[in-house]
C-alpha positions in Angstrom: 101.6 119.7 108.1 100.0 116.3 107.1 97.9 115.7 110.2 96.9 117.9 113.1 95.1 116.5 116.1 93.8 118.9 118.8 92.3 117.9 122.1 90.9 114.7 120.8 88.6 112.8 123.2 87.1 109.4 122.6 85.3 107.0 125.0 83.7 103.6 124.7 81.1 103.8 127.5 83.0 104.3 130.8 86.4 103.6 129.1 88.1 106.9 128.1 90.4 106.0 125.2 91.9 109.4 124.5 91.9 112.4 126.8 92.7 115.7 125.1 95.1 114.0 122.7 97.1 116.6 120.8 99.8 115.9 118.1 101.1 117.0 114.8 102.6 114.9 112.0 104.6 116.6 109.4 104.6 115.7 105.7 107.0 112.9 105.0 107.3 111.8 108.6 107.1 108.1 109.4 105.5 107.9 112.8 105.0 104.6 114.6 102.5 104.3 117.4 103.3 101.7 120.1 101.8 100.6 123.4 99.8 97.8 125.0 96.6 96.5 123.5 93.5 98.4 124.4 95.1 101.8 124.5 93.3 103.1 121.4 96.1 102.8 118.8 93.8 101.3 116.1 90.9 103.5 117.2 93.1 106.5 116.6 93.9 105.5 113.0 90.2 104.8 112.4 89.4 108.3 113.8 92.0 109.8 111.5 90.5 108.3 108.3 86.9 108.8 109.4 85.8 105.2 110.1 85.3 106.0 113.8 83.6 109.0 115.4 85.2 110.8 118.3 83.6 112.7 121.2 85.2 116.1 120.9 88.3 117.7 119.6 89.6 118.3 116.1 91.4 116.4 113.4 92.8 118.4 110.5 93.8 116.3 107.5 92.8 115.6 103.9 91.0 112.2 104.1 90.6 112.1 100.4 94.4 111.8 100.2 94.6 109.1 102.9 94.9 105.3 102.5 94.7 102.6 105.1 96.0 99.0 105.4 94.1 96.9 107.9 95.4 94.0 109.9 92.9 91.6 108.4 93.5 92.6 104.8 89.8 93.4 103.9 90.0 92.0 100.4 86.9 91.0 98.4 86.9 87.2 98.4 84.9 87.0 95.1 87.3 89.3 93.2 90.7 88.5 91.7 93.8 90.3 93.0 93.7 92.6 90.0 90.0 93.3 90.5 90.5 94.1 94.2 92.8 96.9 93.1 91.0 98.1 90.0 87.3 98.1 91.1 87.6 100.9 93.7 89.5 103.0 91.1 86.8 102.4 88.4 83.7 102.5 90.6 84.6 105.2 93.2 87.3 107.3 91.5 85.8 106.9 88.0 89.1 106.1 86.4 89.0 104.4 82.9 89.3 100.7 83.2 92.4 100.4 81.0 94.1 103.1 83.1 93.1 101.3 86.3 94.4 98.0 85.0 97.7 99.5 83.9 98.2 101.2 87.3 97.2 98.0 89.2 99.7 95.9 87.2 102.5 98.3 88.0 101.7 98.2 91.7 101.5 94.4 91.8 105.0 94.4 90.2 106.2 96.8 92.9 105.0 94.5 95.7 106.3 91.4 94.0 102.9 89.9 92.9 102.8 90.2 89.2 102.2 86.5 88.8 99.1 86.6 91.1 96.9 89.1 89.3 94.2 86.5 88.3 94.3 84.7 91.6 91.5 84.8 94.2 92.4 85.8 97.8 91.6 82.4 99.2 94.6 81.0 97.3 97.1 83.6 98.7 99.2 83.4 101.8 98.6 86.0 104.5 101.7 87.9 103.4 100.5 87.9 99.8 97.1 89.2 100.9 98.6 92.0 102.9 100.9 93.0 99.9 97.7 93.2 97.7 96.1 95.3 100.4 99.1 97.7 100.3 99.0 97.8 96.5 95.3 98.7 96.7 95.9 101.5 99.2 98.7 102.9 97.0 96.5 102.8 94.0 94.6 105.9 95.3 97.9 107.9 95.3 97.6 108.7 99.0 99.7 111.4 100.6 99.2 109.7 104.0 99.2 105.9 104.5 98.0 104.4 107.7 99.0 100.9 108.7 97.0 99.2 111.5 99.2 96.3 112.8 99.9 95.1 109.2 101.7 92.0 110.4 99.7 90.9 113.4 98.0 88.1 111.5 101.2 86.8 109.9 103.9 84.3 110.7 107.6 85.5 110.9 108.4 84.7 107.3 105.3 86.5 105.9 105.9 89.3 108.4 109.4 89.9 106.9 108.0 90.1 103.3 105.4 92.7 104.3 107.8 94.8 106.3 110.2 94.8 103.3 107.5 96.3 101.1 106.6 99.0 103.8 110.3 99.8 104.2 110.7 100.3 100.4 107.8 102.9 100.6 110.1 105.0 102.8 112.1 106.0 99.7 109.1 108.2 98.7 110.0 111.3 100.7 106.6 112.9 100.1 104.7 109.9 101.7 103.7 110.3 105.3 103.1 107.0 107.2 101.5 106.3 110.5 102.2 102.8 111.6 100.6 100.9 114.6 102.9 97.9 115.2 104.4 95.6 117.9 107.4 94.8 115.7 109.9 96.9 117.7 113.0 96.1 115.6 111.1 97.3 112.5 109.6 100.3 114.3 113.1 101.5 115.4 114.5 101.0 112.0 111.9 102.8 109.9 110.4 105.5 112.1 111.3 109.2 112.1 109.4 109.3 115.4 107.8 106.9 117.9 104.7 107.8 119.9 103.7 105.7 122.9 100.0 105.4 123.8 
């Protein structure tokens, strides 16, 4: 089992977001979470990875083996594309710089951005920024990858290029993905299961 959630409760003041939410996500599953805005989909992902505290209940997962791709990219504006990927590996994971660079270059090739490694985020399109964010999340070799509305800030063309990259990740049968998205065609195409909040 990749993720177990038992009787999860979360409130913002009077607003009860989850009430005894219980679910299990198996290793290798691609679970999409859909539903109207304000129902706690993004909050749920943030609880899973430990960015948000919850009131009561239990989440069983290995956060060290979890990566997250945010809707607003969260890239460091003063770092190049390559540095955005390598610095967390070097500073947090204590990986040798040469190893981190080699890994980052392979991932940039995988997401179709080999030619952008020395570019700063402000010179990238939204779709390119999101592909860098995906490469950065993959750099930590996650077993579970969370996507919080990865295309909500993008136009249709950029949306298509990001969804293509996510779809290609499906080939890794060991990768578990939890995706919050309003892109229903994509959700229906990629998901092994859809959960409505």
